[in-house]
N, C-alpha and C positions, 0 to 999 in steps of 0.2 A: 795742545793739552795743557790745562792749567796745573798749578802745583797741587791743588787738592785732589783732582782726578788722577794725577800721576802718582801721588802717594797711595791712593786707594788701589790703583792698578798694581803697584809694587807689593802691597800687603796681600792682595789676592794671589799674586804669583808665589809669594813666600809661603802662604798657607797651602797652596796646591803642592808645592815642593815638599813641605813637611808631611803632608798627607801621603804623598807618593812614597816617601822614605819609610813612613810608618807601615804602609802596606807591604813594602819590600822586606821589612825586618822579619827575622825568624820569630815564630811564636815561642813563648816560654816552654821550656821542658817541664812537664808535670810528672812528678814521681809519686806513685802510690806505695806506701811503706808498711806500717803496722800501727799498733797501739802507741799512744803518746808516751814517750820516755822509754819505749822498748828498743831492742837492738836494731831492728830494721828502720825504725823512725830516726834513730841516731845516725845511721849510715846515710839516710836521705838528707839530713841536715848538714852532714859533713860534705856530701856531694854538692849541695847548694853553695857552700862556702868556697869550695875549690873552683867551681864553675863561674862564680861571681868574679874571680880574679881574671877571667877571660871575657868579662862583660857579657856573659851568657846567663840570663835570668833562669832560675829554677824555682818552681813552686812545689812544696812538699805537702802531701796529703796523708793524714792518718787513715787507718782502715782496720777492719776486723782481722785481717791476716792475708795469707797467701791466696786463698781462693777469691776473695774480693779483688785483690790486686790483678789477678788474671782476668777476671770478668771485666774490669775497667779497661785493662790493656786491650782486650779483644773487641770491646764495644766501640763501633765507629762513631757513636754519638758522645763518647766520653773523651775529655781532653787529656786523659792519662796517656802518656807516651812511653813511660818507663815504669816497670813494676818489679818489686822484689818478691821472690818466692822460693819455697823449698823445691828441690828436684822431684820429690815424690808427689807434691801437690801439682806440679806441671804435668807429670805423667797421668795423674788422676784426671786432670782437666782435659787433656788431649783425648782421653777415652770417649768423652761425649762431644768434643769439639775438635775433631781431627783436622779440620780446615785451618785451625790456628797455627799448625805446624809450619805453614807457608808464610805466616804473617810476622813471626817474631825472629829476632836475632838475639844471641846471648852476648852481653857486653863483658861478662866475666863472672867468676865465682866470688861470693861474698862471705865465705867462711864455712866451716864444717859444723853441722848441727846433729846432735845425737839424741836417740830416744832413751829416756830414763823412766822406768816404771817403778813406782814406789809402793810398798805395802807395809803392813804392820810387822813388827819383829816376830810375833808369834803366829803370823798368818800361815794358812795352808798353801799359799801360792809360793812355790819354790823356784819355778822357772816359767817361761812363756807357755810351756805345754799345759800348765795348770789353768791358764786363762782360756784354754781351748776346750776344757771339760764342761759338761753340762752342769748347771747350777744357777741359783738366783744370785748372780754376781754382777756388779757394775764397776766400770772404770771411769774415773773422773777425767774429763778433758775440758778444754775451754769452749768458747762459743762455737756453733756449727760452722762458721766461716773461718775459724782459726786454722793455722797450719797444723796444730796438734790434732784437732778433730779430723782434718783431712788425712793425716798420717794414719790414724786409727782406722778410718774407713778404708783406706787403701790397703792396709794390712789385712783387713777382713776379705778383701777381693783376692789377694794373693794366697791367703790361707783362710778359707771360709769357716773353719772351726773357731776362729777368734770371735765369730758372731755369738758364741755361747756366753760371752761376756758383753753386756750391753753398755754403750757409752752413756755417761751422765754429764750433762753440761753444767758443771759446778766449778766454782773458783777453786784453784789448787789449794790455797791455804785452808779454805773451809773443808775441803775433802780430807786433808791431812788431820784436821781436828776431829772429824767423824771417825777416821780410821783409828786414831789414838784413843778416843774416849769410848767409842762403842765396840771397837774390836770386831770380832766375828759376827756380832749382832747387826752391824750396819751392812746394808746391801752394797755400799761402796767399799770394795775391798782393796782397791788400788787407785793410784792417780798417775797420770802420764804427763811428762814434761818433755818438750823438745827444745834443746838449747845447745849453745856451745859447751864443749866439755868442762871448762873451768868457769863458766859463767856463774854469777852469784845471784841467781833468782831466789825469790822468797822461799819457794818450795825446796830448792836444793839446800839452802842454808838451814832450814828446819831439819831436814833429813840428816845432814852432816853434824849438826850440833846436838842431835838427839838419837844417837845410835842404839840406845836401849829401847827406843820406841819404833824405829823404822829401819828398813833395809831396802836395797835395790834388787830388782828382779832381773836375772840374765835373760837376754833375748837372742836366740841363736837358731831359730827355725829357718832352714835353708830355702823353704818355699817362698821366703820374702825376697829372694833374689829376682831382679828384673832389670830391664835395660831401657834407657831413653832412646829416642829416635836416632841419635848420633852414635848409639852403641855403647855409651858409657853406663856404668852401673847406677841404678837408682839408690841402692843402699850398699854400703860396705859393712862387713862384719869385723868388729874391732874390740880389743880389750882397752877400754877407755879409762884414763885417769880422771877422777872427778875432783880431787882435793889432795892437799898434803896430808900425810898420815897424822891422825889425831885420835887419841884414846883407843888405839888398836883397831879403829874402824877401817875396813877394807877401802883402799883408795881407788880401786879399779873395779870395773864391771864389764862383762861381755855383753855387747849390745850392737844395734845397727845404727849407722850414721848416714845422713844424706848431706847434700851440698846446698848451700844457699846460692841463688842465682840472681843476677841483675839482667832483666830482659828488656828489650825495646821493641815497640811495634814499628816495623820498617816504613809503614805508610804514614805514620804520624810525626816522623822526624825528617828534617832536611838532611841532605848528604853531609853538609858541614857539621850539623849537630851530631850526627852519628860518628863522624871522624873525631870530633872533639871529645865525645864521651869515651870512645875507644882508647884514645891517647891517655886520657886521665886514668882509666882502669889499668893501662899498661905501665904508665910512668909515675903515677901518684896514688896507687892502690892503698899503700900504707896510711896515707892521710885520710882516705875515704873510709877504710875498713877498721882502722885502729888495730886492736888485738886480733881481729878476724883475718888480718893479712898474713898472720904467722902460719 
């Protein structure tokens, strides 16, 4: 064998070895989160940073919310192997896709999220029972695939009389403007936000800074009680603090809260990836979740 042919042979062997290593390497973990800049998207980016320290690549995808994340996670043709979702959205999804219960594992909780329903200061809506009464009334939620929209839909399944208030897919800030400027003349009489208790969403900041225009509606209907397949509650009924006391505005409201969950599709992750993710959520959850770990 001459020098030239020997070199070519060595290069071919090296190329074959590299190809074999590339095939043997685990695929990247693909996480479906939420809208860009939102809480779920931030968690995904933090997870990416922590996993990079272990030389485990993670790709973070934005999405419309919990329902899209679950669809991607369940779809065998989607590369998404980890999805973030609200517990109520999971229960809602399992209603039509019961086979998914055998495909996913929970890697851990990613924080508490509570339902906040906002109405005008002089609105006739005093509690969630008023939203169950017949009338030409709408409640603003986000896009149909958002966790907020799924929460409202799931609430109407548990308590069908909530269907007397129709969902309107309107941006929260725009809805609050309609509630403030049009009052009872606007068909949109309420807006719903699902967030961490002390999160500073645009909608909650507007409500807290304008107590003469808005107030929070208590949600206490016991028919909203339900269980996940593991027996845990979908919603807890809590007296939630939303902000430090300001201008005499009530800092608490009775409402329902659900849990944020990090789920993985068992068939889309290797055993090593599942072990790594589980250890991160056990040992470094505060780095991944930030304030949500509290």
